[in-house]
LOPA-47836 format. One record per residue (C-alpha): residue in three letters; y, x negated, z. Coordinates in steps of 0.25 Angstrom, whole numbers. Layout:
! residues N
<node type="ALA" v="Y" u="X" w="Z"/>
...
! end
This chain:
! residues 279
<node type="MET" v="582" u="-220" w="352"/>
<node type="GLY" v="584" u="-206" w="345"/>
<node type="GLY" v="590" u="-200" w="357"/>
<node type="ILE" v="578" u="-203" w="366"/>
<node type="THR" v="580" u="-211" w="379"/>
<node type="ILE" v="571" u="-218" w="389"/>
<node type="GLU" v="579" u="-211" w="400"/>
<node type="GLU" v="573" u="-197" w="395"/>
<node type="LEU" v="559" u="-201" w="390"/>
<node type="GLY" v="556" u="-213" w="399"/>
<node type="MET" v="541" u="-218" w="396"/>
<node type="LYS" v="541" u="-209" w="384"/>
<node type="PHE" v="553" u="-216" w="377"/>
<node type="VAL" v="545" u="-226" w="369"/>
<node type="ASP" v="535" u="-215" w="364"/>
<node type="ALA" v="547" u="-206" w="360"/>
<node type="CYS" v="554" u="-218" w="353"/>
<node type="MET" v="541" u="-220" w="345"/>
<node type="LYS" v="540" u="-206" w="341"/>
<node type="LEU" v="554" u="-205" w="337"/>
<node type="TYR" v="553" u="-218" w="329"/>
<node type="TRP" v="540" u="-215" w="322"/>
<node type="GLY" v="541" u="-200" w="321"/>
<node type="PRO" v="528" u="-194" w="314"/>
<node type="CYS" v="525" u="-208" w="308"/>
<node type="TRP" v="510" u="-213" w="311"/>
<node type="TYR" v="513" u="-227" w="307"/>
<node type="PRO" v="512" u="-232" w="322"/>
<node type="VAL" v="498" u="-225" w="323"/>
<node type="LEU" v="494" u="-233" w="311"/>
<node type="PHE" v="500" u="-246" w="317"/>
<node type="ALA" v="492" u="-243" w="330"/>
<node type="ILE" v="479" u="-241" w="322"/>
<node type="GLY" v="482" u="-255" w="315"/>
<node type="LEU" v="484" u="-261" w="329"/>
<node type="ILE" v="471" u="-255" w="334"/>
<node type="ALA" v="463" u="-260" w="321"/>
<node type="THR" v="469" u="-274" w="324"/>
<node type="LEU" v="464" u="-274" w="338"/>
<node type="ILE" v="450" u="-270" w="334"/>
<node type="TRP" v="448" u="-278" w="321"/>
<node type="GLY" v="459" u="-287" w="318"/>
<node type="ARG" v="463" u="-300" w="324"/>
<node type="LYS" v="472" u="-307" w="314"/>
<node type="LYS" v="485" u="-312" w="318"/>
<node type="SER" v="492" u="-304" w="307"/>
<node type="SER" v="488" u="-291" w="313"/>
<node type="MET" v="488" u="-295" w="328"/>
<node type="ILE" v="503" u="-297" w="327"/>
<node type="PHE" v="504" u="-281" w="327"/>
<node type="ILE" v="496" u="-281" w="340"/>
<node type="GLY" v="504" u="-291" w="347"/>
<node type="CYS" v="517" u="-285" w="343"/>
<node type="SER" v="513" u="-271" w="346"/>
<node type="ALA" v="508" u="-275" w="360"/>
<node type="VAL" v="521" u="-282" w="364"/>
<node type="LEU" v="529" u="-270" w="359"/>
<node type="PHE" v="520" u="-260" w="367"/>
<node type="LEU" v="521" u="-268" w="379"/>
<node type="THR" v="536" u="-269" w="378"/>
<node type="VAL" v="546" u="-260" w="370"/>
<node type="TYR" v="535" u="-249" w="368"/>
<node type="ASN" v="531" u="-249" w="382"/>
<node type="PRO" v="537" u="-236" w="389"/>
<node type="VAL" v="537" u="-243" w="402"/>
<node type="VAL" v="545" u="-255" w="397"/>
<node type="VAL" v="554" u="-246" w="389"/>
<node type="LYS" v="557" u="-237" w="400"/>
<node type="TYR" v="560" u="-247" w="411"/>
<node type="ILE" v="564" u="-260" w="404"/>
<node type="ILE" v="570" u="-257" w="390"/>
<node type="ALA" v="578" u="-246" w="396"/>
<node type="LYS" v="584" u="-255" w="407"/>
<node type="LEU" v="587" u="-265" w="396"/>
<node type="GLY" v="595" u="-255" w="389"/>
<node type="PHE" v="587" u="-256" w="376"/>
<node type="ASP" v="583" u="-241" w="376"/>
<node type="LYS" v="595" u="-237" w="367"/>
<node type="GLU" v="589" u="-247" w="356"/>
<node type="TYR" v="574" u="-244" w="359"/>
<node type="TYR" v="572" u="-238" w="346"/>
<node type="ARG" v="573" u="-252" w="340"/>
<node type="PHE" v="560" u="-257" w="347"/>
<node type="ILE" v="552" u="-246" w="339"/>
<node type="TRP" v="554" u="-255" w="327"/>
<node type="LEU" v="547" u="-267" w="333"/>
<node type="LEU" v="533" u="-261" w="332"/>
<node type="PRO" v="528" u="-266" w="319"/>
<node type="VAL" v="522" u="-252" w="314"/>
<node type="ILE" v="526" u="-253" w="300"/>
<node type="PRO" v="521" u="-267" w="297"/>
<node type="GLY" v="509" u="-265" w="305"/>
<node type="VAL" v="505" u="-252" w="297"/>
<node type="ALA" v="507" u="-260" w="284"/>
<node type="TYR" v="499" u="-272" w="289"/>
<node type="TYR" v="487" u="-263" w="294"/>
<node type="GLY" v="488" u="-255" w="281"/>
<node type="VAL" v="487" u="-267" w="272"/>
<node type="LYS" v="475" u="-272" w="281"/>
<node type="ALA" v="468" u="-259" w="280"/>
<node type="VAL" v="469" u="-259" w="265"/>
<node type="CYS" v="464" u="-274" w="264"/>
<node type="LEU" v="451" u="-270" w="271"/>
<node type="PHE" v="446" u="-264" w="258"/>
<node type="PRO" v="439" u="-274" w="249"/>
<node type="LYS" v="442" u="-267" w="235"/>
<node type="ARG" v="455" u="-265" w="229"/>
<node type="TRP" v="453" u="-250" w="226"/>
<node type="MET" v="450" u="-248" w="241"/>
<node type="LYS" v="462" u="-256" w="245"/>
<node type="ALA" v="471" u="-247" w="235"/>
<node type="ALA" v="464" u="-234" w="241"/>
<node type="ALA" v="466" u="-239" w="255"/>
<node type="ALA" v="481" u="-242" w="252"/>
<node type="ALA" v="483" u="-228" w="246"/>
<node type="VAL" v="477" u="-222" w="259"/>
<node type="LEU" v="485" u="-230" w="268"/>
<node type="LEU" v="498" u="-227" w="260"/>
<node type="GLY" v="495" u="-212" w="262"/>
<node type="ILE" v="493" u="-214" w="277"/>
<node type="PHE" v="506" u="-221" w="278"/>
<node type="VAL" v="513" u="-210" w="270"/>
<node type="LEU" v="506" u="-199" w="278"/>
<node type="PHE" v="508" u="-205" w="292"/>
<node type="GLY" v="521" u="-212" w="290"/>
<node type="ASN" v="535" u="-208" w="287"/>
<node type="PRO" v="537" u="-206" w="272"/>
<node type="LEU" v="552" u="-209" w="267"/>
<node type="ASP" v="555" u="-194" w="265"/>
<node type="ARG" v="552" u="-191" w="280"/>
<node type="VAL" v="561" u="-202" w="285"/>
<node type="VAL" v="573" u="-203" w="275"/>
<node type="ASN" v="581" u="-191" w="271"/>
<node type="ASN" v="589" u="-191" w="258"/>
<node type="PHE" v="583" u="-205" w="254"/>
<node type="ALA" v="591" u="-212" w="243"/>
<node type="PHE" v="589" u="-226" w="237"/>
<node type="ALA" v="600" u="-236" w="241"/>
<node type="GLU" v="611" u="-237" w="231"/>
<node type="ASN" v="612" u="-252" w="230"/>
<node type="ILE" v="605" u="-265" w="235"/>
<node type="TYR" v="613" u="-265" w="248"/>
<node type="LYS" v="606" u="-251" w="252"/>
<node type="VAL" v="620" u="-245" w="255"/>
<node type="PRO" v="628" u="-234" w="249"/>
<node type="ASP" v="635" u="-239" w="236"/>
<node type="GLU" v="648" u="-233" w="242"/>
<node type="LEU" v="647" u="-243" w="254"/>
<node type="ILE" v="647" u="-255" w="244"/>
<node type="GLN" v="660" u="-249" w="237"/>
<node type="VAL" v="667" u="-247" w="251"/>
<node type="CYS" v="664" u="-261" w="255"/>
<node type="GLY" v="669" u="-266" w="242"/>
<node type="ILE" v="682" u="-258" w="243"/>
<node type="ILE" v="684" u="-264" w="257"/>
<node type="HIS" v="682" u="-278" w="253"/>
<node type="GLU" v="692" u="-277" w="241"/>
<node type="ASN" v="702" u="-272" w="251"/>
<node type="GLN" v="700" u="-282" w="262"/>
<node type="ASN" v="712" u="-291" w="266"/>
<node type="ASN" v="703" u="-302" w="270"/>
<node type="PRO" v="690" u="-301" w="262"/>
<node type="GLU" v="684" u="-313" w="271"/>
<node type="GLN" v="685" u="-305" w="283"/>
<node type="MET" v="675" u="-293" w="287"/>
<node type="ALA" v="681" u="-280" w="283"/>
<node type="ARG" v="683" u="-271" w="296"/>
<node type="VAL" v="679" u="-257" w="292"/>
<node type="VAL" v="678" u="-243" w="298"/>
<node type="PHE" v="667" u="-236" w="290"/>
<node type="ASP" v="663" u="-222" w="293"/>
<node type="GLY" v="649" u="-218" w="297"/>
<node type="THR" v="643" u="-216" w="283"/>
<node type="LEU" v="645" u="-231" w="280"/>
<node type="ASN" v="647" u="-239" w="293"/>
<node type="ASN" v="632" u="-242" w="296"/>
<node type="LYS" v="629" u="-245" w="281"/>
<node type="VAL" v="640" u="-255" w="279"/>
<node type="ARG" v="633" u="-265" w="288"/>
<node type="GLN" v="621" u="-266" w="279"/>
<node type="TYR" v="630" u="-269" w="267"/>
<node type="ASP" v="643" u="-277" w="270"/>
<node type="ALA" v="643" u="-287" w="282"/>
<node type="SER" v="658" u="-290" w="279"/>
<node type="MET" v="662" u="-276" w="285"/>
<node type="ARG" v="666" u="-276" w="299"/>
<node type="LEU" v="662" u="-262" w="304"/>
<node type="ILE" v="672" u="-256" w="314"/>
<node type="ILE" v="663" u="-244" w="318"/>
<node type="SER" v="650" u="-249" w="325"/>
<node type="ARG" v="637" u="-242" w="322"/>
<node type="ASN" v="635" u="-239" w="337"/>
<node type="SER" v="648" u="-233" w="339"/>
<node type="SER" v="646" u="-224" w="327"/>
<node type="ILE" v="633" u="-219" w="331"/>
<node type="TYR" v="637" u="-217" w="346"/>
<node type="ARG" v="650" u="-209" w="341"/>
<node type="ALA" v="640" u="-201" w="333"/>
<node type="GLY" v="632" u="-197" w="346"/>
<node type="SER" v="621" u="-207" w="347"/>
<node type="THR" v="617" u="-214" w="360"/>
<node type="VAL" v="608" u="-224" w="354"/>
<node type="THR" v="618" u="-235" w="355"/>
<node type="GLY" v="620" u="-233" w="369"/>
<node type="VAL" v="632" u="-228" w="377"/>
<node type="TYR" v="646" u="-232" w="372"/>
<node type="ASP" v="658" u="-233" w="381"/>
<node type="GLU" v="666" u="-222" w="375"/>
<node type="ASN" v="679" u="-227" w="382"/>
<node type="SER" v="678" u="-241" w="377"/>
<node type="ASP" v="689" u="-245" w="367"/>
<node type="GLY" v="678" u="-250" w="357"/>
<node type="TYR" v="671" u="-236" w="356"/>
<node type="LYS" v="684" u="-229" w="356"/>
<node type="ARG" v="688" u="-237" w="343"/>
<node type="GLN" v="675" u="-234" w="337"/>
<node type="LYS" v="676" u="-219" w="340"/>
<node type="ALA" v="690" u="-218" w="335"/>
<node type="LEU" v="685" u="-224" w="322"/>
<node type="LEU" v="673" u="-215" w="321"/>
<node type="ASP" v="680" u="-202" w="325"/>
<node type="VAL" v="688" u="-204" w="312"/>
<node type="VAL" v="679" u="-210" w="301"/>
<node type="ASP" v="666" u="-203" w="305"/>
<node type="TYR" v="670" u="-190" w="312"/>
<node type="GLN" v="684" u="-187" w="306"/>
<node type="LEU" v="690" u="-185" w="320"/>
<node type="TYR" v="705" u="-188" w="319"/>
<node type="ASP" v="710" u="-184" w="333"/>
<node type="ASP" v="714" u="-199" w="336"/>
<node type="MET" v="718" u="-206" w="324"/>
<node type="GLU" v="726" u="-216" w="333"/>
<node type="ALA" v="713" u="-221" w="339"/>
<node type="PHE" v="707" u="-222" w="325"/>
<node type="LYS" v="719" u="-231" w="320"/>
<node type="LYS" v="718" u="-239" w="333"/>
<node type="ALA" v="703" u="-241" w="332"/>
<node type="LEU" v="706" u="-246" w="317"/>
<node type="GLN" v="716" u="-256" w="322"/>
<node type="GLU" v="708" u="-261" w="334"/>
<node type="THR" v="696" u="-263" w="326"/>
<node type="ARG" v="704" u="-270" w="315"/>
<node type="THR" v="699" u="-260" w="304"/>
<node type="GLU" v="702" u="-263" w="290"/>
<node type="PHE" v="695" u="-252" w="282"/>
<node type="VAL" v="690" u="-238" w="285"/>
<node type="VAL" v="679" u="-232" w="276"/>
<node type="VAL" v="676" u="-217" w="277"/>
<node type="SER" v="669" u="-206" w="270"/>
<node type="LYS" v="679" u="-198" w="261"/>
<node type="ASN" v="686" u="-187" w="269"/>
<node type="GLU" v="700" u="-182" w="265"/>
<node type="GLU" v="704" u="-179" w="279"/>
<node type="LEU" v="699" u="-193" w="284"/>
<node type="GLN" v="706" u="-200" w="273"/>
<node type="LYS" v="719" u="-193" w="276"/>
<node type="VAL" v="717" u="-197" w="291"/>
<node type="LEU" v="714" u="-211" w="288"/>
<node type="GLU" v="726" u="-213" w="278"/>
<node type="GLU" v="735" u="-207" w="289"/>
<node type="ASN" v="730" u="-217" w="299"/>
<node type="ASP" v="733" u="-230" w="292"/>
<node type="CYS" v="721" u="-231" w="283"/>
<node type="GLU" v="723" u="-233" w="268"/>
<node type="ARG" v="713" u="-229" w="258"/>
<node type="ILE" v="709" u="-241" w="249"/>
<node type="GLY" v="697" u="-236" w="242"/>
<node type="GLU" v="686" u="-225" w="241"/>
<node type="THR" v="672" u="-223" w="236"/>
<node type="ALA" v="665" u="-210" w="233"/>
<node type="SER" v="663" u="-207" w="247"/>
<node type="TYR" v="672" u="-216" w="255"/>
<node type="ASN" v="686" u="-219" w="258"/>
<node type="ILE" v="690" u="-234" w="262"/>
<node type="PHE" v="703" u="-236" w="270"/>
<node type="ARG" v="711" u="-248" w="274"/>
<node type="PHE" v="716" u="-247" w="288"/>
<node type="VAL" v="731" u="-252" w="288"/>
<node type="GLY" v="735" u="-248" w="302"/>
! end
């Protein structure tokens, strides 16, 4: 998770993951206050569920001893960050916030309490401008760039067999976004290979001598890194993966290289060129 490992931190690994995940946000503290209040004053099933859930988590995946000696042995340490999401901090804080407001008998008191709580959440939480840079509203109802929709449309118009999944090499600017828009696209470059080629070890250790990774790397070298030293390996990778289309950001040199290596340009958008592989 974020470059920190159990091997380096041992018993401190869980604490380091929590700090990395939550940063300066105080929501876990507010959640803990709610749990304590439940133990002291509340016995309703609706609130006791947070006690049971939290107890199980802190006895298992948030227990430093269990994580160090069991999770690591089971090989889950590379995916450990996913366990952080299990603690119901956000719904818990929302629940306890509503319960706190409802304690007041009059409407104006409830309104004042809600305003105070909202101020606390903003002050001690993570306002949007702290966690998102260059925020922009989605361009369409699919929550993907408009150009991706245009690219997929061009591909479907040029498929030899529209009933089959289109086998496409997308560059890194679109590859991960396609999955949330068009399920009929067969992505040739895998997410894990892409982030491993970029230097991340979160996905685990790849066998760099395996044929599968060599194909992925040959494709990534050209479409993402514009490395043209071994175009024969690139063409071979396209053939072995039965790639039909290649989509890359506009780049005159890259366009020329692709056209010289059996890729025929069949369309474009403002930022992307779409090629059919005819090799």
